[in-house]
C-alpha positions as CSV (number, residue, x, y, z in Angstrom):
1,X,3.2,16.9,-14.3
2,X,5.8,14.4,-14.5
3,X,7.8,11.2,-12.3
4,X,10.6,9.5,-12.3
5,X,11.6,6.0,-10.3
6,X,14.6,6.7,-7.9
7,X,17.5,5.5,-8.3
8,X,17.7,1.7,-7.3
9,X,14.1,0.7,-8.4
10,X,13.6,-0.8,-11.3
11,X,9.6,-1.5,-12.6
12,X,8.7,-5.1,-14.7
13,X,5.0,-5.3,-15.9
14,X,3.8,-8.3,-15.7
15,X,0.2,-9.3,-17.6
16,X,-2.0,-8.1,-14.1
17,X,-0.2,-4.7,-14.2
18,X,3.5,-3.8,-13.5
19,X,5.5,-4.4,-10.0
20,X,8.3,-2.0,-8.7
21,X,10.9,-3.9,-7.0
22,X,13.9,-1.6,-4.8
23,X,17.0,-3.6,-5.3
24,X,18.9,-1.3,-2.5
25,X,15.5,-2.0,0.8
26,X,14.7,-5.7,-1.9
27,X,10.6,-3.5,-0.7
28,X,8.4,-4.3,-3.9
29,X,4.8,-2.8,-5.1
30,X,2.5,-5.2,-6.7
31,X,-0.1,-2.2,-8.9
32,X,-2.8,-3.3,-10.9
33,X,-3.8,-1.9,-14.4
34,X,-5.4,0.9,-13.1
35,X,-2.3,2.4,-11.0
36,X,0.6,1.2,-13.8
37,X,-1.5,2.9,-16.7
38,X,-1.3,6.2,-13.6
39,X,2.2,6.0,-13.1
40,X,3.2,4.9,-16.8
41,X,1.5,7.6,-18.0
42,X,3.3,10.4,-15.6
43,X,6.9,8.6,-16.5
44,X,6.2,10.3,-19.9
45,X,5.3,13.1,-18.8
46,X,1.2,13.6,-19.0
47,X,-1.0,15.6,-17.3
48,X,-3.9,14.2,-14.9
49,X,-6.7,15.6,-17.4
50,X,-5.0,13.6,-19.6
51,X,-4.9,10.1,-17.4
52,X,-8.1,9.9,-16.8
53,X,-9.5,10.5,-20.0
54,X,-6.8,7.2,-21.0
55,X,-8.1,5.8,-17.9
56,X,-11.7,6.4,-19.5
57,X,-11.1,5.1,-22.8
58,X,-9.8,1.8,-21.0
59,X,-13.0,1.5,-19.3
60,X,-15.9,3.1,-21.1
61,X,-18.0,2.5,-17.8
62,X,-16.1,4.5,-15.6
63,X,-17.4,8.3,-15.2
64,X,-15.5,11.5,-15.7
65,X,-15.2,12.3,-12.2
66,X,-14.2,9.0,-10.8
67,X,-11.2,8.7,-13.4
68,X,-10.4,12.2,-12.6
69,X,-11.1,10.9,-8.8
70,X,-8.7,7.6,-9.2
71,X,-5.6,9.6,-11.3
72,X,-5.4,12.1,-8.4
73,X,-5.7,9.2,-5.2
74,X,-2.7,7.3,-7.0
75,X,-1.1,9.8,-8.3
76,X,-0.6,11.8,-4.6
77,X,-0.2,7.8,-3.1
78,X,2.5,7.6,-5.6
79,X,4.3,10.8,-5.1
80,X,4.0,9.6,-1.3
81,X,5.4,6.3,-1.4
82,X,9.3,6.0,-1.4
83,X,9.6,3.8,-5.5
84,X,8.7,7.6,-7.1
85,X,9.5,10.9,-6.9
86,X,8.4,14.1,-9.0
87,X,10.9,14.3,-12.1
């Protein structure tokens, strides 16, 4: 699965994750580390099982089930949100 930012949306890394800004509407989204990692991975073309493994690598106490659920939930939220779209 691959996502891309919509035209007019820019991403900026922050100390806490990432901020997405829609330069047309002025609307913005602040992502903490987990959704930022998931979005970066999706933009890079990673598949959800690989992203879940990366989450577990970043957070060793996270169970495989929780990592998979978090990846699915955040991916669904991102694809339903205005700043991103399937590539």
